[in-house]
N, C-alpha and C positions, 0 to 999 in steps of 0.2 A: 660434570663429568667430561673427560676428553674422549675422543675416539683413537684407541689404539690400533685398531685393525678394521678395514672395511673391504670386504670382497664380494664380487658378483658373480654368481655361478650362472652361466648363460647357456641355453641350448639354441642351436640355430646358428645364422650367418652374423653373428655380432661378437665382438670381442669386448673382454672385460675392460680394456683401456677406453674404447670408444663410448661404452655406457656411463663410465665414471666422469667422463667429460659433461654428461648432460645433467648431472646432479650437483648439489651445493654442498652436501656433507663431504667432509674430507678427513683424511686420516690426519691425526694431530689437532684437529679443530674441536670446538665444543659440541656436545651431544646435544640434540633437540629432537624430541619425539614428533613434534609438529613438523619440523623440517624434513624428518625422514618420511612422513607421509606426503609431503609435497614433492619430495624427490620421487617416490613411486608413481604419483601421478604424471610427474614429468616424463619419466621413463615410458609410461603407458601412451602418453600423447606422442612421444617421438616414435615409437614402435608402430603408432597407429599410422602416422603420415608415411612410413615406409611400407605400409600395406598390411601391417599385422594387427588386425582390428580387435582380435580376441586374445591378446597377450594376458598372461598370469604372472603377478608379481607379488612375492611375499617372502617374510622372514622365514628362514630355514629352521630358527630355533629361538628360545627365548633370548633375550638381550644378555650377553655375556658380562657381568659387571665385576669388576676386581676393586674391592674396597680399599685394598693396600695403595693401589696407584690411582684409585678415583677414576677408572677408565673402563670403557665399554668396547667389545669386539662386535661388529655387525656383520651379518652375511644375508645377501639376498639371492633369491632363486628366481630367475627370469626364464619364462617358458614362452617364446613368441607365438607359438601355434603355427597353423597354415596361413600363408599370405593370400590376400585378397588384391587382385589388380583393380585399381580405381582409376578410371579414364575420363577426363573433362575435354569435350571436344566442343570447340567454338569459343573458349574463354581462358584466360591466363589469370591464375590466382596466386597471391604470395602465400608464402608459409603460414603468416598470421591469420590471414582470411580462411585458409584451409582449416586451421586448427578450430576456429570457431564454427565451423559446420556442424550439424548434429551427428553426421557419420562418424567424424573423427573425435568429436567431444564426447559422445556416448558409447563409441566404439562398438557398434552394433549394426548388422547388416540386414535386419528385419525390415519389412515393407513399410511399416509406419515410420521408421527412421529414414529411410530413403526418400519417402514422400516429403518428409519434414526438411530433409537436406535439399531437395528440389525447389521447395517453396522458399527457404532461405537464400538459395542461390539466386532465385528470381527475384527476391526483394533487393539483394545487394546490386544486381544490375539495374534495377529500376531506379535506385538511389543515384545511380551514375547518369541517369537520364535515358536509359534504354527501357522506355515505358512500355513497349509491346514485346518485350523479351518473353520467350518461351523455353521452358526446361522440360526434358524428358528423360526417363533412365530405363535401361534394361539391364538385367542380370543374367549372365550366361554361366551355367554350371560346368565346371570341367573336372573330369574325373581324377586327373593327375594331381591337382593342386586346388587351391581355393577358388572362389567364384571370381568372375570378370565383371565388375560394375562399370557401365559406361553411361555417363551423363551427357545427353546431346543438347546443346545450348544454341539457340538461334537469338542472337542479340537484337537483330533489327537496327533500326536507325536511331541516332540519339536526338533527344528533343529537349525544347524548352518549354516550361509550362506558361503558356501566354495568357490563360484566363480560366476562371472557374465561374460558371454561370448557372442559373436556376431557371427552368422552364416549366410552366403549368400555370393554370388558373387558380391561383392561391390567394389566401388572405393574409398571410404573414410576409413581411418584406424579407427580399434575398439577403440583405445586409444582416438582419437578424440571424437568419439561418446560417451564414457563413461566418459569423462573428468569432467562432472558435474552432473552425475546421482544421483538419490536421493536413490536409494537402493545401500546398502553398505554391502561389505563382512565382515566376522567375524573378530574381533581384539582379544588381548590377554585376555581382560576382558569382552567382549560382544559377542552376537550371531549374530551381524550385523543387518541390517536394510532391511526387506523384506515384504512389505504390498501391498494390492490392490492398494492403493493410489500412493505409490512410483513406481510400475510398470507403472501406468497410466502416471505419471510425466516423467518417463524415456522415454515412447513412444512418448509422445509429444515432448520432447527434441529432440530425434532422427529424428522424421519427420521434425521438424523445421530446423534441420542441413541440411538435404537432400534437403529442399525447397530451402534454401539459396545458395545452390550449383545447382539449376536447375532441381532436380528431384522431379517434383511435383505430379508425380504418385506413389511415394514411398509408400510401406505399410510395416508394422511391426507387428509380433505375438510374443508371448512368451510362453515358456515352462519351466515347473518346474521339475527338475530330482533329484529325492532323492536316497541316496545311505547311509543307515544306518542312522546316525543322521546328515548326511551332505546334503546340499541341494544346488543345482546348478541352476542358473536363466539363461535361454538361450533365447536371442533375434534373431527371424528369420527375415531377411530383403529382400524384393525385392525392388530394386530401380527404375526399369522401365527406360524409356529413359530420356535423359537430354535434357531439352528444350532450343532451341536457337532462337534468335530473327531474324527471316527471313527478316522482312521489319519494318521500323520505319519511321512514318511521322508525320507531325503537320497540324493542320487546325485552322484558325481563328488568327493566329499570323500576325499582320501588321507591327507593330512598331518595332519589334526584328526579324531578319531574321531567317531562318531555320538554316543556318551554325552557327550563334552565339548561338542558343539555343542548338545545338548539342555539342558544345564545353563543356558544363557543364554537360552532361551526363556521368554517369558511366557505363551504359549499352547502347551499340550500336549495329548495325546490325552484325551478325554473332558472338555476344558474348552470354554467358550464361545469361538466363532470371531467376529472381527470384522476388517474389512478395515483399520482403523486398527491394531490390534494386530498384523496381518500386516506392515504397513509398519515398524512399530517392531522387529519380530524380525529383519525382513530387514536393516534397517540396523544392528541389534546384532550380527549374524553377519558382516556386511561390515567392521565395525569391528574384529571380533575377527581376522579374517584380515589386514587391514591392520596390526594390531598386532603381528603375528606376522611380517611381512615380506613378505606377499603383497600388494604394492601395486597389482597388476592384476587382482586377484579380482574376480569378478563373480558374481551370485546371481540365478537366475530362480525363479519360483515357478509351479507348475502345481496347479489347483484342479478338483476334480470334486464337484459338488453332487447331492444327493439331494433329492427334493421332501418327503421325511419329515423333513428337517432336519439332514442329516449332511453333513459335509465331509471330503474325502480331500485331504490336502495333501502336496505334494512340493516339496522344496527342490532345485534342479538348480544345482550349484556348479561353477564354473569357477575352480579355484585359481590357475592361472599361475605363473610363476616366483617363487621366493623370493629376496628382496634382504637384503643384509646391510650394515652400516656399515663402509666401508674406513677411514674416519678422521674426526674432529671438529675443525673448525677454527674459531676465533673471530678476526674482524677488526674493527678499529675502537676497540680499547681503547688509551688513552694514559696515563690516570692510575690506572686501575683495576687491581689486581694479577690476574695469570693464575689465581692459585689461588682468588681469590675468585669469578672467573666459572665456574671449571671446578667448583667446588662445588655450583654451581646447575644444572648440565647433567646430566640423567639419561640422555641418549643415549650409548651405550657402543660404542666401536670392536670390531668383529668380532661384535656382537649383532645380531639381526635388525632391519632398518629398520623403525622404528614412529612411525607419524604421531602416535599419542598421547604418546609420549616426547619427540618434537620439539615438539609443542605445549605440554606440561609444562615443559620447559626454557625455552622462549620466555616463558612466564607467570613462571618462578621468576626470570628475568633482569630482568623489568620490575618484579617486587616488590622488588628491591634498591633501587629508587628513585633510581639514579644514571644511567640511560639514557634518552635523549629517545625513542628508537626501538630496536626489536629485531625482526629478520626472519631467517628460515632458508631455505636453498635446499638442494635435493638434487642433487648434481652427479655425473655419471658418472665412474666411475673408470677409469683406464688398466689397473688390474690384472685386472678381469674385468667382464663385462656384467652381472652380478648383484650388483655392489658399487656403493655410493654414498658420496660424500663429503658429510657434512652440514656446511654453511657457516653459521655464525651472524654476521650482520652487525649491529654495534652502534654507536649513536651516542650518546656521552656528553653528558649534561647539565652545565650549570654547577655546579660543586660548591658555590659560595658563594651563600647567600641572606641578604638584609637585611630586618629588620622594624622599625618604628619607629612611635611614636604620641606625642600630646600629650593632656593633659587638666587638669582642674582639681580639686583635692580640698579638701572642706569637712567637718569633723566637730565632734560636740558633745560636751560633758562636760569633765571636768578635764583631760584630755590634748587638748583641742580644738586643731585645727589648720587651717591654710588656706593654699593656694597652688597655684601651677602644678607639674605633674608631667609627666615624660616617660619614655618607654621606648625603648630600642634593643637590638637583637639581631643578631648575626652568626652564621650557621650554616655549618658545613661539612659537607656532606652525605655526603662521601666521604673521611673523615679516613684518612690514609696509605693510600689506594687500597684499603681494606678495606670499603667501603660502610658505615662507622660514621658 
């Protein structure tokens, strides 16, 4: 449909002509509901930059569609509301930079939004090299109009990030700690990257590295050292004791022995403890149970810490019931031979129901290259509550593919030749239904 009429009913110090220039929908142009919503957001952003942060824009009525002319008439009601005066002292911002600030993007003058705006403004200045920039704000209520919001900016000096150092008596090399740091030293054409956010990310990364190596009580602080226009970032680290597994035990395991479970663990007694290693070992044990038919098994962990750096670890296991494969069924094959499919399925009847085997069978069937999709389901069996029929659904792809091309050939020498050449190929990807 085309737009036969487009009007904006506006209250306040704005004209319809002015607001029409800020949207893309036009009289005589194609109608788009998505574009109309974008136009409303554009108008709200424009009014927000003018100080009208709480504007309301809506369609005054349902879209007036005329079937005879295949056209619509659109009408928007714009209520700007009371203006708020926003002042930025000590900094100049472009319209695009202003539009990205939370104050204008969310069009709200609540304190959380103002705090977020101050933080975003500080980050913007720090990215420009004003590492020590400070931003504060105050809100002055006015009886006759909206509030007056003043952001006071102290940019300070511009710096280049000269170096990033690690201080402290630690057992992990500084190079390993800073391998993926977010803060960056200056390059030939840039001042480096150093903001509150990058420092926070660096500290989280450093602490995670120490935690993975058993130093659960490690702490990290930072210090900024200015020398002229050069800034050095220094991280001070206290690693604390390295936690060791003093004892490790299991409870609730009946079908799988403790010795068998311990074989699959990466963290054992007298070895370094880490929360990431604990998560990996717990997932490994859970997969072990699921691979042996205990599909409802669950594993909880109990930890006791000692201030000398020792950990007592207990795995509490709820095995649940053991499930078996009642039957294996494949549906969806038309051209592919049954024996070709069966040779790729490692799930076996009467064996424990195994998620790993089902996933491996799914992968094997995909690797044949003759199926567009493969998926499996576990269906309850009428034989027993603890038996499941594994159903593989396959969707065969086209077995023929054609390739062709044209070119021009020219060669030198005694056997010189010249002329056009062409190639043509016809491939059967599932010859005789055997995936050859």
